[in-house]
C-alpha positions in Angstrom: 13.5 0.0 -4.2 13.3 2.3 -7.1 12.8 5.9 -6.5 10.8 8.3 -8.8 11.6 11.9 -8.0 9.2 14.7 -9.1 10.6 17.7 -10.9 8.8 19.9 -8.4 8.5 18.1 -5.1 5.4 18.9 -3.1 6.2 17.5 0.3 4.5 14.2 -0.1 6.0 10.8 -0.4 4.6 7.3 -0.8 6.1 3.7 -0.7 4.3 1.5 -3.2 3.8 -2.2 -2.7 2.7 -4.0 -5.9 0.5 -7.0 -5.8 0.7 -10.4 -7.5 -0.4 -12.8 -4.8 3.1 -13.4 -3.5 3.8 -15.7 -6.5 4.4 -12.9 -9.1 5.0 -9.2 -8.8 3.1 -6.5 -10.9 6.0 -4.1 -10.9 4.9 -2.2 -14.1 1.2 -1.4 -14.0 1.0 -1.5 -10.0 4.4 -0.1 -9.5 6.5 2.0 -11.8 3.7 3.3 -14.0 1.8 4.3 -10.9 4.9 5.9 -9.7 5.3 7.9 -12.9 1.7 9.2 -12.7 2.0 10.3 -9.1 5.6 11.8 -9.7 4.0 14.1 -12.3 1.6 15.3 -9.6 4.6 16.2 -7.5 4.7 13.1 -5.2 8.1 11.3 -4.5 7.4 7.6 -4.9 9.4 4.5 -4.1 8.5 1.2 -5.6 9.3 -1.8 -3.6 10.4 -5.0 -5.2 9.9 -7.7 -2.4 10.5 -11.5 -2.2 8.2 -14.0 -3.7 6.9 -17.5 -2.6 9.3 -20.2 -4.0 7.4 -21.9 -6.9 8.3 -25.2 -5.4 6.3 -24.4 -2.2 3.3 -23.2 -4.2 3.3 -26.3 -6.4 3.4 -28.6 -3.1 1.0 -26.6 -0.9 -0.6 -23.9 -2.8 -0.8 -20.6 -1.1 -2.2 -22.3 2.2 -2.9 -20.3 5.3 0.4 -21.3 6.7 2.3 -20.5 3.7 0.5 -17.2 3.2 1.2 -16.2 6.8 4.8 -17.0 6.9 5.5 -15.3 3.6 3.5 -12.3 4.8 6.1 -12.0 7.4 9.0 -12.1 5.1 7.4 -9.5 2.8 6.6 -7.2 5.8 10.2 -7.4 6.7 11.2 -6.2 3.2 8.6 -3.4 3.5 9.8 -2.4 7.1 13.5 -2.4 5.7 12.5 -0.2 2.9 10.5 2.1 5.2 13.5 2.4 7.5 15.8 3.3 4.7 13.5 5.9 3.3 13.2 7.6 6.8 17.0 7.6 7.1 17.6 9.1 3.7 17.7 12.9 3.1 15.1 12.6 0.6 12.7 10.9 2.9 13.5 13.2 6.0 12.5 16.2 3.9 9.0 15.1 3.4 6.1 16.6 5.2 4.1 13.4 4.9 5.0 9.8 4.0 2.5 7.2 3.4 1.9 3.6 2.0 0.1 2.4 -1.2 -0.7 -1.2 -1.8 -2.4 -3.2 -4.6 -4.0 -6.8 -3.9 -1.6 -8.7 -1.8 0.6 -5.6 -1.5 -2.4 -4.0 0.3 -2.1 -6.7 2.9 1.6 -6.0 3.5 0.9 -2.3 3.9 -1.9 -3.0 6.4 0.6 -5.1 8.4 2.7 -2.1 8.7 -0.1 0.0 9.8 -1.3 -2.4 12.5 2.0 -3.8 13.5 4.7 -1.2 13.0 8.2 -1.6 14.7 8.6 0.6 17.7 11.3 2.9 16.1 9.4 3.3 12.8 8.2 6.8 11.5 4.3 6.8 11.6 2.4 6.2 8.5 0.7 9.5 7.7 -1.8 8.0 5.1 -2.5 4.7 3.4 -4.2 3.7 0.2 -5.2 0.3 -0.7 -6.6 -1.0 -4.1 -8.4 -4.3 -4.5 -7.6 -4.8 -0.7 -7.0 -8.2 1.0 -7.6 -8.3 4.7 -7.0 -12.0 5.6 -5.7 -12.1 9.2 -5.6 -8.3 9.6 -5.5 -7.2 13.3 -7.4 -4.6 15.1 -6.3 -1.3 16.7 -7.6 0.5 19.6 -5.3 3.6 18.8 -5.1 6.1 16.1 -5.0 5.0 12.4 -3.9 7.0 9.4 -6.4 8.4 7.0 -7.4 5.6 4.5 -8.2 5.7 0.8 -9.7 2.5 -0.6 -10.0 1.6 -4.3 -12.5 -1.1 -5.1 -13.5 -2.7 -8.4 -17.0 -2.9 -10.3 -18.4 0.1 -8.4 -19.0 -2.1 -5.5 -17.9 -1.8 -1.8 -16.1 -5.1 -1.4 -16.4 -7.2 1.7 -12.7 -6.5 2.4 -13.3 -2.7 2.0 -16.2 -2.9 4.3 -14.1 -4.7 6.8 -11.5 -1.9 6.7 -14.2 0.8 7.0 -15.4 -1.0 10.3 -12.0 -1.0 11.6 -11.3 2.5 10.8 -14.5 3.6 12.1 -14.0 2.0 15.4 -11.3 4.6 16.1 -13.3 7.5 14.5 -11.4 7.7 11.3 -13.2 8.2 8.0 -12.5 6.2 4.8 -12.4 7.5 1.3 -13.8 5.2 -1.4 -12.9 5.3 -5.1 -14.6 3.0 -7.6 -12.3 1.4 -10.3 -13.1 -0.4 -13.6 -12.8 -4.1 -12.8 -10.3 -4.8 -15.5 -7.8 -2.1 -14.4 -6.9 -2.1 -10.8 -3.5 -0.6 -11.5 -2.5 2.6 -13.2 -5.3 2.7 -15.8 -8.1 3.0 -13.1 -8.1 6.8 -13.5 -8.3 7.5 -9.8 -5.0 9.4 -9.4 -6.4 12.9 -9.5 -8.9 11.8 -6.9 -6.1 10.2 -4.8 -3.9 13.5 -5.2 -6.8 15.6 -4.1 -7.5 13.3 -1.2 -3.9 13.8 -0.1 -4.1 17.5 -0.4 -6.8 17.8 2.1 -5.6 15.5 4.9 
């Protein structure tokens, strides 16, 4: 993990999980550059560098459902470890609210933490997903954290609508933000909306 500390912390923290399809990791435009924008808004940000699918496995099998599910478990373990370390660290313990932010395949890892958290984990106070992936996502009959969804092309994607349905089942609203199709990372210009959304939770 890399931590980005604001000059004037505002009590908010977020763990960012970049995308890349488990075969690459977009650490810059969906990680550190996002973190720097949020840091300037007073948010304490951790960027997760997780493990990737071995290239030999990809060449032999592609990202088949079995490979995807097994690797999702591995990456979720990386995220759970990071989440635990944050809540044990004084910097994390001093935050009023701590949430998750995921891009693409990273959004799927974030949702895994929301739906299948370990029993001793600090609850997720809010979650943001951009270009979300929902393959194999579970359901919940309990409370879910407030959700911010960034989708491309000004359309409500099938994945986003699936999330809206799941959150709606437990009476939790979903906030949508429309992003330019070519810039799902830091350039999508939705960070002021995201910050304002955090401020009214």
